[in-house]
C-alpha positions as CSV (number, residue, x, y, z in Angstrom):
1,M,46.6,15.4,44.6
2,T,46.1,18.2,43.0
3,T,44.2,21.1,44.3
4,R,41.8,23.6,42.5
5,R,44.5,26.2,44.6
6,S,47.2,24.8,44.3
7,F,46.7,24.4,39.9
8,L,44.9,28.3,39.7
9,H,48.7,29.0,41.6
10,K,50.5,28.0,38.9
11,G,48.4,30.5,36.9
12,I,49.0,33.0,39.2
13,L,52.5,32.7,39.3
14,G,52.6,32.9,35.0
15,V,50.4,36.1,35.2
16,A,52.5,37.7,37.6
17,A,55.5,36.8,36.0
18,T,56.3,40.7,34.7
19,T,56.6,41.6,38.8
20,L,59.1,39.6,39.4
21,A,61.9,40.4,37.1
22,S,63.9,42.1,39.8
23,I,64.5,38.5,41.2
24,P,68.0,37.4,40.9
25,S,68.0,35.1,38.3
26,V,70.1,33.1,40.5
27,Y,67.4,32.7,43.0
28,A,65.0,31.2,40.5
29,E,65.0,27.7,38.8
30,P,63.6,27.2,35.4
31,F,60.3,25.2,35.5
32,K,60.1,21.9,34.0
33,L,57.6,20.3,32.9
34,K,56.7,17.7,34.4
35,S,54.8,14.3,33.7
36,D,51.4,12.4,35.3
37,K,54.6,10.8,37.1
38,G,56.4,13.6,38.2
39,K,58.8,12.9,35.9
40,P,60.1,14.9,32.9
41,D,57.6,16.0,30.2
42,P,59.3,15.0,27.0
43,F,58.0,17.9,25.7
44,K,59.8,21.6,25.8
45,L,57.5,24.7,26.0
46,G,59.2,27.2,23.4
47,I,57.5,30.3,21.7
48,A,57.3,31.1,18.0
49,G,59.7,34.2,17.3
50,Y,56.4,35.7,15.6
51,S,54.7,36.5,18.4
52,F,57.7,39.1,19.1
53,I,57.3,41.0,15.3
54,N,57.2,44.2,16.7
55,F,60.1,43.8,19.2
56,N,64.0,43.1,19.1
57,L,65.7,40.6,19.9
58,D,67.1,41.9,23.6
59,E,63.4,43.2,24.1
60,S,62.1,39.4,23.6
61,L,64.7,37.8,25.6
62,K,63.7,40.1,28.1
63,M,60.4,39.2,28.3
64,M,60.9,35.3,27.6
65,K,63.6,35.4,30.9
66,K,60.6,37.2,32.6
67,V,58.2,34.3,31.7
68,D,60.5,31.8,31.7
69,V,60.8,30.2,28.8
70,H,64.1,28.6,27.2
71,Y,63.2,27.7,23.6
72,L,63.1,29.8,20.6
73,C,61.9,29.7,16.7
74,I,64.0,32.7,15.1
75,K,62.4,34.8,13.0
76,D,64.5,36.2,10.0
77,F,63.5,40.1,11.6
78,H,65.9,39.3,14.8
79,L,68.6,37.0,12.7
80,P,68.3,38.2,8.9
81,Y,68.8,35.3,6.6
82,K,72.1,37.0,5.2
83,S,73.6,36.9,8.4
84,T,77.6,36.6,8.3
85,A,79.3,34.0,10.4
86,E,80.1,36.8,13.2
87,E,76.7,37.6,13.2
88,I,75.3,34.2,13.8
89,A,77.8,33.1,16.4
90,A,76.6,36.6,18.3
91,F,73.3,36.0,18.3
92,H,73.7,32.6,19.8
93,A,75.8,33.5,22.7
94,K,73.5,36.6,22.9
95,L,70.8,33.9,23.7
96,K,73.3,31.4,25.7
97,E,73.3,34.7,28.3
98,N,69.2,34.9,28.7
99,G,69.6,30.7,29.2
100,V,67.6,30.6,25.0
101,T,68.2,28.2,23.1
102,G,66.9,28.9,19.3
103,Y,66.1,25.3,17.6
104,A,64.1,26.0,14.2
105,V,64.0,28.9,11.4
106,G,60.6,29.9,10.6
107,P,58.0,29.6,9.1
108,I,60.2,30.7,5.6
109,Y,58.0,31.2,2.4
110,T,59.1,30.3,-0.8
111,K,58.1,30.6,-3.9
112,T,61.0,29.5,-6.2
113,K,63.6,26.3,-5.4
114,Q,66.3,29.0,-5.2
115,E,64.4,30.2,-2.5
116,I,64.3,26.6,-1.1
117,D,68.1,26.4,-1.2
118,D,68.6,29.6,0.4
119,A,66.2,28.3,3.7
120,F,68.1,25.2,3.7
121,D,71.5,26.5,3.4
122,Y,70.7,29.9,6.2
123,A,69.6,26.9,9.0
124,K,72.7,25.0,7.8
125,R,74.6,28.2,8.9
126,V,72.8,29.3,12.1
127,G,72.9,25.4,13.3
128,V,69.3,24.4,13.7
129,D,67.5,21.0,11.8
130,L,64.3,22.2,12.1
131,V,63.1,24.3,9.4
132,V,59.3,25.7,9.5
133,G,58.4,26.7,6.0
134,I,55.4,27.0,3.8
135,P,56.5,26.0,0.0
136,L,54.3,25.6,-3.0
137,H,52.8,22.2,-3.8
138,A,54.8,21.7,-6.7
139,D,58.1,22.0,-4.9
140,L,57.2,19.6,-2.2
141,G,59.4,16.9,-3.7
142,Y,62.4,19.6,-4.3
143,V,61.5,19.9,-0.6
144,A,62.5,15.7,0.5
145,Q,65.3,16.1,-2.0
146,K,66.5,18.6,0.4
147,T,66.0,17.2,3.5
148,K,67.7,14.0,2.4
149,E,70.5,16.2,1.1
150,Y,71.0,18.3,4.6
151,N,70.0,16.0,6.7
152,I,67.3,18.6,8.2
153,R,63.6,18.0,8.8
154,Y,61.0,20.6,7.3
155,A,57.8,21.3,9.1
156,I,54.9,23.0,6.8
157,H,53.2,25.1,8.5
158,N,48.9,25.2,8.3
159,H,47.6,28.5,8.3
160,G,43.6,27.8,8.4
161,P,40.7,28.2,6.1
162,E,41.9,31.3,4.6
163,D,45.0,29.7,2.9
164,K,44.8,27.9,-0.1
165,L,47.7,25.9,0.3
166,Y,47.9,24.3,4.0
167,P,43.9,24.8,5.7
168,S,44.8,22.3,8.0
169,A,47.2,19.3,9.5
170,E,45.4,16.9,7.4
171,S,45.9,18.9,4.1
172,I,49.7,19.0,4.8
173,Y,49.7,14.9,5.5
174,N,48.1,14.0,2.2
175,L,50.6,15.8,0.4
176,I,53.9,14.3,2.2
177,K,52.6,10.9,3.7
178,N,54.2,9.5,0.4
179,L,57.5,12.0,0.8
180,D,60.8,11.4,2.8
181,E,59.9,11.3,6.6
182,R,62.1,14.2,7.5
183,V,59.3,16.3,6.1
184,G,56.2,17.2,8.6
185,I,53.9,19.0,9.6
186,C,54.2,22.4,11.9
187,F,50.9,21.8,13.9
188,D,48.9,25.6,14.5
189,M,46.5,24.0,16.6
190,G,44.3,27.2,16.7
191,H,44.3,27.7,12.7
192,N,44.0,24.1,12.9
193,K,40.5,24.7,14.4
194,R,39.6,27.6,13.0
195,D,39.3,25.1,10.0
196,G,36.8,23.1,11.8
197,R,39.0,20.4,12.7
198,D,39.0,18.7,16.6
199,S,42.9,19.6,17.1
200,V,43.1,16.8,19.9
201,A,42.2,14.1,17.6
202,D,44.3,15.6,14.4
203,F,47.8,15.7,16.6
204,Q,47.0,12.3,17.7
205,K,46.1,11.1,13.5
206,F,49.3,12.8,12.5
207,S,52.0,12.7,15.3
208,K,54.5,11.1,13.8
209,R,54.7,13.4,11.0
210,I,54.7,16.7,13.7
211,F,57.7,17.6,14.2
212,D,57.0,21.1,15.3
213,M,53.6,22.5,16.9
214,H,52.5,26.5,17.3
215,L,50.7,26.8,20.6
216,K,47.8,28.9,20.9
217,N,43.4,29.1,21.4
218,V,41.1,30.3,19.5
219,T,37.9,32.2,20.2
220,A,36.0,30.0,17.9
221,A,35.6,27.0,15.3
222,A,35.5,29.3,12.5
223,K,37.5,31.5,10.0
224,D,36.6,34.5,12.3
225,G,38.1,32.6,15.1
226,S,40.9,34.9,16.6
227,T,44.0,34.6,18.7
228,C,43.6,34.7,22.3
229,E,44.9,33.3,26.0
230,L,45.5,29.9,25.8
231,G,43.1,28.7,28.7
232,R,39.9,31.1,27.3
233,G,39.4,29.3,24.1
234,V,37.6,26.7,22.4
235,I,40.2,24.6,22.4
236,D,40.4,22.0,25.0
237,I,44.1,22.4,26.4
238,P,44.3,19.5,29.5
239,A,43.1,17.2,26.8
240,Y,45.5,18.5,24.5
241,V,48.2,17.8,26.7
242,K,47.2,14.4,27.4
243,M,47.3,13.6,23.8
244,L,51.1,15.2,23.5
245,R,51.9,12.6,26.5
246,K,49.8,9.4,24.9
247,V,52.0,10.2,21.8
248,N,55.2,10.8,23.3
249,Y,55.6,13.9,21.5
250,T,59.4,15.2,22.3
251,G,59.3,18.3,19.9
252,S,58.8,21.9,21.4
253,C,55.7,23.6,22.0
254,S,55.5,27.2,20.7
255,L,53.5,29.7,22.2
256,E,52.6,31.7,18.7
257,Y,50.8,34.9,20.7
258,E,48.9,37.0,17.9
259,K,46.6,38.9,20.5
260,D,48.3,42.8,21.6
261,M,51.0,42.3,19.2
262,K,52.1,45.7,20.7
263,D,52.0,45.2,23.9
264,P,52.1,41.3,24.6
265,L,53.9,40.7,27.7
266,A,50.4,40.5,30.1
267,G,49.1,37.6,27.7
268,I,51.8,35.7,26.7
269,A,52.5,35.7,30.8
270,E,49.1,34.4,31.3
271,S,49.2,31.7,28.4
272,V,52.9,30.3,29.7
273,G,51.4,30.1,33.0
274,Y,48.1,28.4,32.0
275,F,50.3,25.9,30.1
276,K,52.8,25.5,33.2
277,G,49.3,25.0,35.6
278,V,47.9,22.7,33.5
279,C,51.0,20.5,32.6
280,D,51.4,21.0,36.7
281,G,47.6,19.9,37.8
282,T,46.8,16.9,35.2
283,R,47.1,13.8,36.4
């Protein structure tokens, strides 16, 4: 039985991650998310590359190592769209040296079919099977065509009430439900909540078309709600984790931390520790 002490202990481990950098990695074992039956959870914890917009790749990987997270959604400021094969190989080698796997690219904004072509070509050259993108409504049919051509999935990102294209997961689903099943959703649970939606219920409702998600919490279920540490917002994270298990979500839960973006490590560590604590403590 999980006690309050053990739950808090896991969270404290995350907050204290910055003090553990001097411990040789050989002594540390990667944390594995566990289900309520003690088996590994089907979903993975990652970090959305945008969290590191103010940091180069080496600095970003150093932070990931400190908080023991091993999956990264790749942004172009770490791996430019026009990277050569040699540069891409060197990028993956550096990730491997740090125990990190790049599992997707994006988000990528596109306004033309050529830019969509470039996004799929980029994903193919990088060697991932998922593009996170924001296309125009008029180009959705073309996106579906490209998913078939490349056999690469495409997840559309929602950005809340300010976003006239895709404010919520429902707005995306209603546009893609009759398209090729490789067109889906990158579910930003925080922005979805800011649009006045129930993010736990919406994840269940649209789970079959959710390929990726941005893990975050917000201060209010309103337009002026802002990103905060994962355990401090209005979304019920334990209920959300239980829903991930209920629908057998197998994608990544990528923390997108947008608070204190010039000095994010403490907030990232707290959020990662909290999420691991919730996964370990929900029974």
